[in-house]
C-alpha positions in Angstrom: -23.2 -25.4 21.9 -21.7 -23.8 19.2 -19.8 -25.6 16.4 -15.8 -24.7 16.3 -16.2 -23.6 13.1 -18.5 -20.8 14.9 -16.3 -19.3 18.1 -13.7 -19.0 15.0 -15.9 -16.8 13.0 -14.7 -14.4 16.6 -14.4 -10.5 16.1 -12.5 -7.9 18.2 -11.6 -4.7 18.0 -7.7 -4.6 18.0 -4.6 -2.1 17.6 -2.4 -4.4 16.4 1.4 -2.8 16.5 4.0 -2.6 13.5 6.2 -5.8 15.8 3.0 -7.8 15.8 1.3 -7.2 19.6 -1.8 -6.6 20.1 -4.5 -5.5 22.9 -8.3 -5.3 22.4 -10.7 -2.6 22.6 -13.1 -4.3 22.7 -15.4 -7.0 20.4 -19.1 -6.1 21.7 -19.0 -2.5 19.6 -17.3 -0.5 17.9 -14.8 1.7 19.6 -15.6 5.4 19.6 -13.4 7.8 18.1 -12.4 9.3 21.6 -10.2 5.8 22.7 -8.9 5.6 19.4 -7.8 8.4 20.1 -6.7 8.0 23.2 -4.4 4.1 22.4 -3.5 6.4 19.1 -1.5 8.6 21.7 -1.2 5.7 23.6 0.9 4.5 21.4 3.1 8.0 20.4 4.4 8.2 24.4 5.7 5.0 23.5 7.6 5.8 20.7 4.8 3.0 19.2 2.5 3.5 15.6 0.2 0.5 14.2 -3.7 0.1 13.3 -7.3 -0.3 14.3 -7.8 -3.5 13.4 -10.3 -6.0 13.1 -9.3 -10.0 14.6 -11.9 -12.6 12.9 -11.5 -15.5 14.7 -10.4 -16.6 18.4 -6.6 -15.8 19.5 -6.6 -19.0 21.3 -8.5 -22.1 19.2 -9.7 -23.1 16.2 -8.9 -21.2 13.2 -5.8 -19.3 12.3 -7.3 -15.5 13.2 -7.9 -12.8 10.1 -6.6 -10.0 10.6 -7.9 -6.6 8.4 -7.3 -3.6 8.3 -9.2 -0.7 9.4 -6.9 2.1 9.9 -3.5 3.3 10.8 -2.9 5.1 14.6 0.4 7.2 14.5 1.8 6.7 11.3 2.8 3.6 11.1 6.5 2.8 9.0 6.1 -1.1 8.3 3.7 -2.1 6.3 0.5 -4.8 7.6 1.3 -7.1 6.2 4.0 -7.0 8.2 2.5 -6.1 11.5 0.0 -8.5 10.5 2.3 -12.0 10.0 4.4 -10.8 13.1 0.6 -10.8 14.5 -0.6 -14.7 13.9 3.4 -16.0 14.2 2.7 -14.8 17.2 -0.6 -16.2 17.7 0.6 -19.6 17.0 3.9 -19.7 19.0 1.1 -18.8 21.8 -0.9 -21.7 20.9 2.7 -24.3 20.4 3.6 -23.9 23.3 -0.2 -24.3 25.8 -0.4 -27.0 23.9 3.4 -28.5 25.3 1.9 -27.3 29.1 -1.1 -29.6 28.4 0.8 -32.5 27.3 
C-alpha cells in the first residue's frame, strides 16, 4: 500500500481557467496537441481563458497540490499565480466541506 506522501505525488494534466476552476485532461499520458487545441477552442467559445498546467498531488486528500504552468490558452488576462491561488483555495474549501459532512 502506498504511503500518503507517495499518493500526493500524483500528477495530472489540467486546464486551469482564470477563475481557478479546472478540468483534468489526463493522468496516464501527455495530452496531444490536438487535445490542447480543442480545450483552448472550448475556452474561447465560453468567453474564458486559462492555462495548460500540471497538478502535482491529489486534489481530494493528502498534501496541498502544486500547480505548474505549462502554457497559456486563449490569452488569459490575469497572472497564473492568481488563478492557481483561487484553485487551491477552492480545493481546500471542498476538502473542509467534505470533512464536515463525514463528521
